[in-house]
Structure formats: C-alpha cells, structure tokens
N, C-alpha and C positions, 0 to 999 in steps of 0.2 A: 399739228393735227390736220388730217385731210378732211375737207368738207364734202358732203355728198352733193352731187349735182341734182337739179330739180327732177330730171328724169328718173334717177334712182330713188329719190324720196317718193315720187309718185308710184314707182314700182312697189315699194314697201307698203304704201297705203292701199294700193290696189290688191295686193296679196291679203291684207288684213280684211278688207270688206268683202272680198270674194270668199274668204274663209267663213265670214259671218253669214253669207248667202248659203253656203253649203251646209252649215249647221241649222240655219233658220227654216229653210224650206221644208225639209222632212219633219221638223218639230211642229211647224204650223199645221201640217196636214193631219197629224195624229193627236195633237194636244190643243188645237184651236187657240183660244185667247189665253190659255194658261201660261204661255211664255210670251216674252217680248215679241217674238216672231209672229204672234197672232194679232198684233195691233197694227193699225194702219201706218203707224210711224215707221215700221219695218220697211215698207215699200216706199214711203215718202222720202226716206233718207237714202236707201240703197239704189232705187231706180235712177235718180239723177246722177249718182256716183258712177254707176255702170254705163250710163250714156256718155258721161264725160270721159270715161276710160276708152270708149269707142273713138271719140273725137281725138283724144291724145294719141292713140295708136295710129289713126288715119293720118294725122299731121306728121307723125314720125315716119310713117311708111312713104307718104307722098303720092301714092297711087294705089288703085285697086289691085294691080298686078303684084306690087310689093307687099301689100297688106295680105292678100290671099282671100278669095271669096269664101272659102270654108271657115277661116278665122272670123271674117266679118259676120257670117251667118251665125256662128256660135256666140259671138259677143252680143249681137243684137237680140238673139233669142233669150240670153240670160238677162237682158235689160228690160224685157217685157214683164210687167207685173200680172202674170196669169192668175195668181191667187185673188187679186182684186177684180179682175175682169170676169173670171169664171170661178167663183168661190165654190169650195166643197168638192172639187175634182182633182185627181192626181196629175192633171196636165201641168201643174206648177213645177213638177219634177223635171220638166224640160230645161229649166233654168240651171240644173246641175251640170249641164254641158260645159259650164264655165270652169269645171275642174281641170279641163285641158290647159287652161291658162296657168293654173297653179303648177302643173307639171312642167310647163314650158319655163316658168319663172325659176323653178328649182334647178332645172338644167342650166340656165344662164348663171345662176349663183354658183353652181358646182364648177363650171368652167372658169368663172372669175376668181373663185377662192379655192382653187385646186389644192393649195397647201393645207387647207382645213378639211380635206376630203373625208377623213374618218369622222370628225365631229358632225359634218353636214349629213353624212349617211345615217348616223344615229338619229339626228333630229328629224330627217325626212321619214325614216321608218316610224318613229314615234308619232309624227303628225298623221300619217295615213292610217296607222293602227287606231289612233284616237278617233279619226273621222269614220273609220269602218265601224267601230263600236257604237258610235252615235247613230249611224244609219241602222244598224242591227237592232239597237234598243228601240228606235222609232218603229221599226217593223214589228217587233214583239208587242209593243203597245197597240198597234193597229190590229193584230190578230187577237190579242187578249180582250180588246174592247167589244168584240162581237158577242161575248157570252159572259163576261164578268163585269160587275159594277166597279168602276175604277175609283181610286182615291183621288185626292187633289193632284193637279198636274205634276207638281214637283215630286211627290211621293211615288206616283205612277212611273214617271221617267226613271227615278232613282232605282226602283225595284227592277225595272226592265234592264237598266244598265248593269245592275248587279247580276242578274240572270245571264246576260250575254257574256260578261267577263268570266264568270265561273264556268260557263259552258264552252266558251272559246278556248279557255286554258285547260279544259278537260279535268277540272277539279270540282265539278258541280256537287253541291251538298244535298240535293234532293228536296230542299225546302220549297222550291218553286218548280213545278213539274208541268210539262205539256199535257193538255187535257183533250184537245181535239186533234183530228187527223192533220189539219194544217199546221197546228203548233208542233206536232211530232215531226212532220216533214221539215219545218223550220229548224227545229232542234238538231235534226240529223245534218242539215246543211251547215249549221253553225259549227257542229263538232268536226265535220269533214274539213271545213275551212280552218278550224283551229289546228288540226294536224299539219296542214300546209303552212300555216303561219308560224307554228312552232319550229318547223324545219327552216323556214326563211330567217327567223330571228337568230337561231343557233348558228346557221351558216354565216349570217351577217356579222355576228359578234366574233366568230372564229376568224373570219377574213380580216376584220378590223384589227384584232389583236396581232395577227401575223404580219400586218402591214403598218404597225405603229411606227416603226423606224426602218423604212425601206432602204435608206442610205446606209444605215449601220449593217443591215443584212448583206448589202452588196459589198461593203468593206470587208466583213468577216469572210465572205465567200472568196473575194480576191486574195486576202491574206492567206487563206488555207491553200489556195493554188500556188501562191508564191513560196510559202514555206515548204510545200511538198517539192517544188522545183529546186529550191536552194539545198535542201537536204539530199535530194537525189544526186545533184551535181557536186555536192561537197564544197560549196562556196565557203571561204574563210569567215569566221565568226564576226570579225569586224565589218566585213563587207555586208554580211547579212543584216547586222544592226543598222547600217546606213540605209539599206533598202527599206527596212521596216520603218525607220524614222521618216523617210521620204513619203511613204504611203500614209503614215499616220498624220503627217503635216497636211498632205493633200486632202485627206478626208476631213480633217478638222477645219481647214480654211475654206475648202471648196465643196465639202460634202461628197467628195468622190467623183464629181462630174468633170468631164473634159470640156473646157470652155470652147475650144475650137470645133470639136465635134458637134456641140449643140448649135453654135452659130452657123456652121456650114450647112445644117439642115434647113435653115430658113431660106425663103425665096430671095433672089438677089436684092430687091428693094429693102426688105427688112434686114438682111445681112449687112448691107452697107450702113443702114441707120443705126443698128445696134453696135457695130464695130466703131463707128464714128463717136457714139456716145461714150463707149468704154475707154477710148484711147485718145480722143481729141485733146484733152487737157495735157496729157503727157507729150503728145507730138508738138503742140504749140509752144512748149517750153524750150524746144530745140531752136537755137538762134536762126539757123539757116532755113527753117520751115516757117518763120514768121513772115507774114505777108503773102503766104501761099494761098492759092485759090481753094475753095471748098472741095472742088473736084480732086485736086491733088491730095489734100488731107484725107479725103475719103479713100482714095486708092492706096495711100500709105497705110491707113488703118486696116483695110482689108488684107494687106500683105503681112502685117505683124502677127506673130504667133507667140502665145504664152509659154514660158519655160520656168522651171523651179530649180533653185540651187540650194544645197544644204550648207550649214555653217562650215566654213573652212574649205569649201569647194573652190577650185581655181576655174574661173570662167574661161580664161585663156592665159597663155604665158607669153612673155616678151619673145619676139622672134617668130611666133606662129604666123602663118599666112592668114590674113583677115578675110573672112567670108561673110561676116554679119556684124551689125551694130546692135546695141542693146539700150532699152529704155527701162528705167527702174519704176515698177509699179508700186512695190512695197518692199521695204528692207533697206540695207545699205551694203556697199562694197568698198574695199580698200584698193587704192592704186599703188602698186609696189614698184620699186626700182628694179633694175636688171638683176640685182643680187637676190631679189624676192624676199628681202628682209626689211628694207627701209620703206615705211609707209609715207608716200608722198602726198596723198590726199584721200579723203573719204567722201564718197558720193552717196546721196540719200534719195528718198522718194522724189520722183519727178525729174531726176537728172538722167544723163545719158553718157555713153562712152562707146568707143570703137568706130566712130564715124570717119576718122582720117583713113584708117586702113580700108574701110568700106569704099570710100570714094576714090582714093588714090591707088588701091590695090597693092599697098605696101605691107610688109610684115608689121606685126604689133610692136609698138615701141615701149610697152609697159605690160606688167602682169596685173590681172584683176582677180581679187579673191573675195568671196562672200563672207561678210562678218557674221550674219545670222541667216535665218531662212529668208530667201529672196525670191520675190515674184517679179520676173522680168518679161519684157516683150522683145522678141528677136526679129530683126529685119535683115533678111539674107541679101547678099550683094546682087545675085542674078535677078531676084524679084525687084530690088530697088532700081537696077538699071532698066528693067522692063517698064517700070512705072515712069521713071524720069524721061525715058525716050519719047513718051507721049506728051511731055511738057518741055520742049527744047529750050524755051526762054528761061525757065527756072533752073535748068541744068547748068547754065553758065553762072547763074547767081550762086549756086551751091559750090561749084568749083572754085569760085573766087573766095568765098568765105572760108572754105576748108583750107585753102592755100594760106590765107592770112593766119588762121589758127595754128596751122602746122609750123609756119615761120616763127610765130611767137613762142611756140613750145620748144 
C-alpha cells in the first residue's frame, strides 16, 4: 500500500481547514456566536494553521518569484483574523479569497488522478453546490434579520437553507416568501442562478455518462470501421475472425492504446526513462547485453517496438531473411524444425530469439510459432546496427558471443 508523502498529507489538511474557513466566515457574520464560527476558538485555531500554510508553501516554492506575489497576498489576507480585529463588519469576507487555493488543489488532484476523472467531477460539483447553498443561506439570514425576529441560530439557518434549496431547484412551496424588495431581488437572483445550475448539472451528468467507458467507445468505433471495410472488400470469414480476435485482445490487454504512439509523444528525456523502465528487465536477460552501459541499454530500449501475434501465427519461417530479433514480453512461442512440425524448444516470458540472423545477416535457421497470444518487442537490424555503431567496443563483444552461440547450435 502506498504511503502519502508529508506534502500530500498537508495538502489534504489544508483543504479541510480552508473549507472550514469558507463555511465559518459567512456564518459568523450573520449568526454571531450561534455557531462555532462565532467563538474566539475559530480564529485561535484557524489563523495559526493558515499562517503555517503560507510558510509551507513558501518553503516549497523557495522564492517569491516561484511563489507568486498574487498567491502570497491571497494567502496572507486569508490568514488575517479581520473578525477579531474589526468585529461586526463584512470586511472579514476578504478571507474568502482563499477559495482560489481550493480550486488550485482540485486542479492538481484532477491531473494526478485523471483515471478517476468522472468521480472527481461529481465530487467537485457537489462541493461547490454545497458551498454555494451555504453562502446563499447566510445571505438570506442577513436579509431576513432586518425585519423579522429570528429563531435560534440553528433553526434560522436551517429554514434559510431550506428556502434556498427549494428556490434554487425551482420547486419552491411558497411557505417562505420574500417580503421586502431586497428579498424579492435576492429570490430572483437565486432562481436565475438555479436555472443555470440546473443546466450545468444536467450537462455534467450527461457528459459523465457518455464518458464512463471512453476506451470501450473507441473500441466500438474502431470495430465498426473495420467491419465495414472487411464486408466491403469481401475478406474471407476466417481472416475476418482473426482480425476481430486481434483487436479484441489488444483492447482487453492494452485498452486499445498504442504504446509506441503514447511514448513517442513524450519529450526525449521522459521517452528514454519510460522506455528503459518498460524494457530494461527484458533486455538485461539477453546474455550479450549483460554488462552493457546504461546508455547502450537506453538506446536499445528506445529502438524496440511492441508487436502482437495471435495463437498459431508464424513469426518467421526457416530460410527467411532475418531483419529483426524479438524479446518476449508476455506469452510463449515454439521453436520448430525445418519440417515445421517438430517442436525443438519453447520460449517464454523474458526470453529472446532471432539474434543470430540479426547480427550475422544470415537466413533464419528455424521457424517460430506463437503458442497463444504473444506480446513481443521487435528490434530491427538497421536500427540495431545504428545503435551499435555508436558503441564500437561493445560491437566486438556481441560478435564474439553470437559466433559462439551459433557454433554451439
């Protein structure tokens, strides 16, 4: 189980107490000491935490330029307890500028957990709707208190929240009605906001549902195009089934993505690092690559390309001219004699074949057939020669080892 780093733990805590700030400041202005936010403890606890948050972010940034003076101003403003310094004034609302940090944190989580995009989108929408309802309820309490004797703080807030929810969702029952011009203007604004929010929620839900399985949607679209092509060209039924099996396997194991296309989109440094991570263990199992420098292994990893073979596919036949060698990532293959009936050996995950023809440029001395679905990495001769040309000392080592292996075989 992965453990969270101190920075991420602090990020979660900061999100929690900033949310408390966003809820508490409006409540304190309209309800006074009726809620916890109206007690001195609210500022005595939150203010030090907000100041610590500034220090943590400053140390993480390292300089004012990296921090950003706008962010610094916003964080410091949120940390000032205006409610204690100038009580009874709405200046304390300046602290709500900290909501920008909530938005920034949500964006970071969205990029970090992109696979849970749909769930996060629902959670974020619910979070901001709840925050909006709280602020609107506090606004209604403030307007109502100018001409109506309020009940206890909890009952007043609950009735205000009830009114805002029913008005925002356009299902108001009329049991609580605006009585002053300001209240009517407030109600109009809430209803207009409700129309927009209704469209936003419906659009969000529709978009989320349509994107619950994006890889499946891409697979279905691809198969529709392939089926139309095969029917139009009249391909044999057996061949059509093998094409469908290939794409079904590719979607099931790789979710339809092309590993090479994804890695090739990375910048050179990341491309080399990812390729090395994916293929290093396979390459290092090849005897003549043992002891090779990290630079050589990296270059070989960058040159390897993934290929898939179906059960019963011949990867090559005896006598074919050798243009590439193969590394088995997943699956197994059979080494067949020249009669293509006798199984001489079975190679499995992490093993390799075709290296003699690759280095010596000689025809294949055996046939290779896939036993089941096989994920292989192919290394072409021209690419291999180009890489080895930059490591002349290692080229002699490879020639010697391949000659020994060829002699033994």
